N, C-alpha and C positions, 0 to 999 in steps of 0.2 A: 477293542475299545467300544465302550457303550455310548449311547446317545448323549448322556450327560457330559462325557469327556469331549465329544465332538462340539457340543454347544460352547463349552468353555474355551476350546481352541479357536472357534469361530469368533467369539467375543474378543479374545486377546488379539487376534489377527486384525480385526476391524479397528480396534483401539490403536494398534501400532500404525496402521496406515492412515488413520483419519487426520493426522497432523500435517501431512505433506502439502495439501492445498493451502492451508492456513499458515504455514511457516513463513517467516518474514522474507519479503523480496530483497534482492540485493540492491545496495545503493553504493554508488561510486562518485567521489568528489571530482568535479571538473574544475580545474584551476586551483586557486588558493582557498584554504579554509577561512571561515569567519573568525576573526580575532575574538577570544573569549571575553575580553573586557568590553568589546563592542557589542557582543551578543547579550551581555548582562544588562545593557541599558534598555533592552526591550522587555516590557512587562506585559504587553498585550500581543495577541496573534490574530491575524486575519488570513484564513485559508481560502484560496480560490482554485477550484478544479475546473479546467476547461479543455475541450477537445481541440486538437490542431485541425487544420483544414479538411483532411480526408478521413477523419475519425468520426464515427457516428456514436454520440452519447446523448441519452435523454437527460432531461432535468432531474428526474428521479435517480439516474445513475450518478450524476455529479453530486447531488445532495447526499446520497448514501455514502459515497466515498469520502466526502468532506466530514460527515458525521463519524465514520470509522477512524479517520486520521485524528480527529479531535479526541475521541475516546482513547485511542492508543497513547496519545501524549499525556492525557490526564491520568491514565493508569501507570505509565512508565515514570513520569515525573510530575506529580500532582501540584507541586508548588512552583513549577517553572514559569507559568504564565498566569497572571491575575485573571485575564479574560481571554476567551477564544471565540472569535466570530460574533462578539456582542458589542464591542466598542467601535465608535467611529474612528477612522484613522487619525492618529495624532503622533506626536514626536516619540512616543514609546511603543508604537505598533510596528511589529515585524510582519511584512507581507510575504506569505508563502504561496507562490503561484505554481500549480501542478499542471503542466501542459502535456496532456495525454497524446502520445505519438502513435500508439498502437493499442487497440482494444479488440483482440481477436478471440472469439468464443471457441474457436476450433470446431471439431466434429466429434460428438460423443460416440457415434458408431465406430469411427476410425480408432478412437482411443480404446474402445472395447475390444476391437479386433487385435490390436498390437500396440504395446507401449511405445511411445515416441511418435505415433501418428496422431493427427487431429489435435495437436497441442493447443493449449490456452496460453495466450501471451498478453501481458499488459506492460507497456513501457511509457515512461514519462520523463520529462526534464523538470526538476524542482528548482525554482529560483527563489532565493531568499533576498529580500530587498527592504530598504527603509520605506515605509509607506508614504512618507511625505516627500522626501527628496528623490525617491525612485532609484537611488543608488543601489546597484547590485552588490550584495555582500558575499554571496556564495551560490554555487550551482551544483546540483547533483543529477546523476542519471539513475533512475530507479527502474528495475525490471523484475517481473515475476513471470515464470513459465511453469506450467503444469503439464506433465507428459506421461503420467502413470497409465497403465493399460488395464484391461479386464473390467470386471464389474465396478471396481473402485473408480477407474478412469471414466467409465460411461456414466456413473452416478454423480460425477463432480461437474459443476458448472462454473461459469466465470464469476458469479457472485461469491463462490467459495474461494476462488483465487484472489478476489479483491481484498479479502481479509489479510492475506500475506503481503499483497502489494501495498496496502495502506500502512501496514506495520513498517515496511521499508521506507515509506515517505515520512512517517512519524520519526523514525530513527534519524533520517537525514536532517529534519528540522531541529531535532534535539542535539545534533552534532555528534551522534554516536559513530564509532568506527565500525 
C-alpha cells in the first residue's frame, strides 16, 4: 500500500467517526405528549437554557446552546414558528425551558487512553409551557453522552457534544419521536 492509499483510508476513517459527537442526543417524553391541536396554536417560541443548582454554565455557554437549538428548529421545520426568541411573551408563545442537570466535560486524556473513560455528559429536562398561563404542556428528558476513545476521543470536547445535545432538544420541542 502506498502513501496515497493510506491518506485516503485516513480521510475516510476520520469522516466516518466525525459524526458521533454531533449525532442527536436522545430525548424521552416524561408524562403525556402535547396535543397536536394545542401545539399548533403556538406561533412563537421562547427558548431559555438555564443551569440547575450544582451545574456551572457561563452566559456564553447558555447563549451558544440557545442559538444551536434555534438553528436546529429552523433547519428541521423552517415554517413551524414565526419567531424564535424575538417576540415578547403573548398568547401564541410557547416557552421551552431547558434545565441543564449535568454538564460534564469529562477528561480528554482518559478518553484517549481507553474508550468509555472520561466520558462527556450533558443532561437536561426540557419543559414546554404556555408563556402566559405557565401551564406545563409537555416535559422531556434529553441526554447526550460521548465516550469514544483514542485520538478522536481526545480531540473531542463538550462543545462538539453540545451540537448533538441541542439537536435532541430541538427534536423534543418539535415533538419528534
